[in-house]
C-alpha positions in Angstrom: -9.3 35.1 29.0 -7.3 37.9 27.5 -8.0 40.3 30.3 -6.6 38.3 33.3 -3.5 40.5 33.6 -5.7 43.6 33.8 -7.8 42.3 36.8 -6.2 44.8 39.4 -6.8 47.9 37.1 -10.3 46.8 36.5 -11.0 46.1 40.2 -9.9 49.7 41.0 -13.0 50.9 39.1 -16.5 51.4 40.5 -19.0 48.8 39.4 -22.2 49.5 37.4 -24.9 47.0 36.6 -26.2 46.2 33.2 -29.5 47.8 34.1 -27.7 51.0 35.2 -25.6 50.9 32.1 -28.6 50.7 29.9 -30.4 53.6 31.8 -27.3 55.8 31.7 -25.8 55.2 28.3 -28.2 53.5 26.0 -27.1 55.5 22.9 -28.7 54.1 19.8 -27.8 57.1 17.5 -24.3 58.1 18.2 -20.8 59.0 17.0 -18.3 56.1 17.3 -14.6 56.7 17.4 -12.0 53.9 17.4 -8.4 53.8 18.7 -5.7 51.2 18.9 -3.5 51.5 22.1 -1.0 49.3 23.9 -2.0 47.3 27.0 0.2 49.7 29.1 -1.6 52.7 27.6 -4.9 51.0 28.3 -4.0 50.5 32.0 -3.1 54.3 32.2 -6.4 55.1 30.5 -8.3 53.1 33.1 -6.5 55.0 35.8 -7.3 58.4 34.2 -11.1 57.6 33.9 -11.5 56.2 37.5 -12.8 59.6 38.8 -15.8 59.8 36.3 -16.4 56.4 34.8 -17.8 53.1 36.1 -17.2 49.6 34.7 -19.8 47.0 33.8 -19.9 44.3 36.4 -22.1 41.2 36.1 -21.9 38.6 39.0 -18.4 39.8 39.7 -17.2 39.7 36.1 -15.8 42.7 34.5 -14.8 41.3 31.1 -17.1 39.3 28.8 -16.7 37.1 25.8 -18.4 38.0 22.5 -18.8 36.4 19.3 -20.4 38.0 16.2 -21.3 36.5 12.8 -21.6 38.9 9.9 -24.0 38.5 7.0 -23.6 39.8 3.5 -24.6 39.3 -0.1 -22.9 36.9 -2.5 -21.0 40.0 -4.0 -20.2 41.4 -0.6 -22.4 44.5 -0.8 -21.9 45.6 2.8 -18.1 45.3 2.4 -17.9 47.2 -0.9 -20.4 50.0 0.2 -18.1 50.6 3.2 -15.0 50.7 1.1 -16.8 53.2 -1.3 -17.8 55.3 1.7 -21.5 55.2 0.8 -24.1 56.6 3.1 -26.4 55.5 4.3 -25.0 51.9 4.4 -25.7 48.9 6.7 -24.1 45.9 8.4 -26.1 42.9 9.6 -24.8 40.5 12.3 -25.7 38.3 15.2 -23.9 39.1 18.5 -23.7 36.4 21.1 -22.8 37.1 24.7 -20.9 34.0 25.5 -21.0 34.4 29.3 -24.7 34.8 29.5 -25.8 32.5 26.7 -27.7 35.4 25.1 -27.8 36.5 21.4 -29.1 39.4 19.4 -29.4 40.1 15.7 -28.4 43.7 14.9 -28.6 46.0 12.0 -26.1 48.9 12.1 -27.0 51.7 9.9 -24.4 54.4 9.1 -26.6 57.5 8.4 -26.0 60.2 5.8 -24.2 62.4 8.5 -22.0 59.6 9.7 -23.8 58.7 12.9 -24.4 55.0 13.9 -28.1 54.0 14.2 -28.4 50.5 15.7 -31.5 48.3 15.8 -31.8 44.8 17.3 -34.0 41.8 18.1 -33.5 38.7 20.3 -31.9 35.8 18.3 -31.6 32.2 19.3 -27.9 31.5 20.2 -28.1 28.1 18.5 -28.9 29.8 15.2 -26.2 32.5 15.4 -25.0 31.7 11.9 -28.6 31.8 10.4 -31.2 34.4 9.8 -34.6 34.0 11.5 -37.8 35.5 10.0 -37.6 38.2 12.7 -34.1 39.0 11.6 -35.0 39.3 7.9 -38.0 41.5 8.8 -35.7 43.8 10.8 -33.4 44.2 7.9 -36.2 45.0 5.6 -37.8 47.5 7.9 -34.6 49.4 8.8 -33.5 49.7 5.1 -37.0 50.8 4.0 -37.2 53.4 6.8 -33.8 54.7 5.7 -34.7 54.6 2.0 -31.9 52.2 1.3 -32.0 49.5 -1.4 -33.3 46.2 -0.1 -30.6 43.9 1.1 -31.5 40.9 -1.1 -30.0 37.5 -0.3 -27.8 37.5 2.9 -25.7 34.6 4.2 -23.0 34.2 6.9 -19.6 35.3 5.8 -17.2 35.9 8.7 -17.1 35.7 12.5 -15.3 37.8 15.1 -14.5 37.1 18.8 -13.0 39.0 21.6 -13.2 39.9 25.3 -14.9 43.2 26.1 -14.7 45.6 29.0 -17.3 48.3 29.0 -17.0 51.7 30.8 -19.8 54.3 31.2 -19.4 58.0 32.0 -21.2 59.1 35.2 -22.6 62.1 33.2 -23.4 62.8 29.6 -24.5 59.3 28.5 -21.1 58.4 26.8 -19.6 55.0 27.1 -16.5 53.2 25.9 -15.8 49.6 24.9 -12.4 47.9 25.1 -11.8 44.8 23.1 -8.9 42.4 23.8 -7.9 39.2 22.1 -9.6 40.0 18.9 -9.9 37.1 16.5 -11.2 37.3 12.9 -12.3 34.1 11.1 -13.7 33.0 7.8 -16.5 30.5 8.7 -14.9 27.0 8.3 -11.8 28.7 6.9 -8.6 30.7 7.9 -8.4 33.1 10.8 -6.3 36.1 11.9 -5.6 37.6 15.3 -4.8 41.1 16.5 -1.4 41.5 18.2 -2.0 40.5 21.8 -0.3 43.6 23.0 -2.9 45.9 21.6 -6.4 46.9 22.7 -9.2 48.2 20.4 -11.0 51.0 22.0 -14.2 52.5 20.8 -15.9 55.6 22.3 -19.5 56.2 21.8 -21.0 59.6 22.4 -23.4 62.1 21.0 -20.8 64.3 19.5 -17.5 62.4 19.4 -15.9 64.6 22.1 -16.3 62.5 25.3 -14.2 62.6 28.4 -12.7 59.3 27.2 -11.7 60.8 23.9 -9.9 63.6 25.7 -8.1 61.2 27.9 -7.0 59.1 24.9 -5.8 62.3 23.2 -3.6 63.1 26.2 -2.1 59.6 26.0 -1.2 60.3 22.3 -3.7 57.9 20.9 -5.2 59.0 17.5 -8.6 58.1 16.1 -8.4 55.1 13.6 -10.7 54.1 10.9 -11.2 50.3 11.7 -14.2 48.2 11.0 -13.9 44.6 12.3 -15.8 43.3 9.4 -14.1 45.3 6.6 -10.7 44.3 8.0 -11.7 40.7 8.2 -12.8 40.6 4.6 -9.6 42.4 3.5 -7.4 39.8 5.5 -9.4 36.7 4.8 -11.4 37.0 1.6 -10.9 40.0 -0.7 -8.3 42.8 -0.6 -9.6 46.3 0.1 -8.4 47.9 -3.2 -8.9 51.4 -1.7 -5.9 50.7 0.7 -8.0 51.9 3.6 -7.3 48.9 5.7 -3.6 48.4 4.6 -2.2 50.2 7.7 -4.0 47.6 9.9 -2.6 44.5 8.3 0.7 44.6 10.2 -1.1 44.4 13.4 -2.7 41.0 12.6 -1.1 37.5 12.1 -2.5 34.3 10.7 -3.6 31.8 13.3 -4.8 28.2 13.2 
């Protein structure tokens, strides 16, 4: 696991259960802000947040394996709408929690004001690269409620995998996810991996000005525009002609 060397820093944090995390920080409508920082910077960040953040712990584990499969139309509508900055827009994916053997299908809607509105239903892990009737119904309902054009035909396009650490603020409902060992892969095709010395941080709060954002700013980290799916398409399928993902390419390398 990509987090082994960080075990001491993670053990120094107070644990929180999944139930407590959901009760404290179940933000469905939120502002998401991403950062790329070094592992050393990440360890300093963990130390800075010890006083007012807790770490998700399940059965003694504090880092968890994730795998997501993204669905798109034959013309990559989700990708192109993201590149064009269209709002509202959506992404559809399955997300499997590898340590627990659980899976969800999720629709992430970027609203007109830039917030993230996420909806999900349980999904059979053995069908992570296929849509169920429940998944299709969720897509149709979310897009109809948002007055977005129906999705049309959706099929699996790309997968991402990573190890995740999750921190929750003790007050205010904010949380932070920290992804290590990020790998992007075209289904049955080429793959790319994020530089092993980098950690992808994402803060999630009501206003985008959480305690974690403040701590990251003090460490010199700057917000980055980075979508795993958009970056994966750019690296593995079709170039992002807007140039929006170009600064990220140097952080990835092709892998077998």
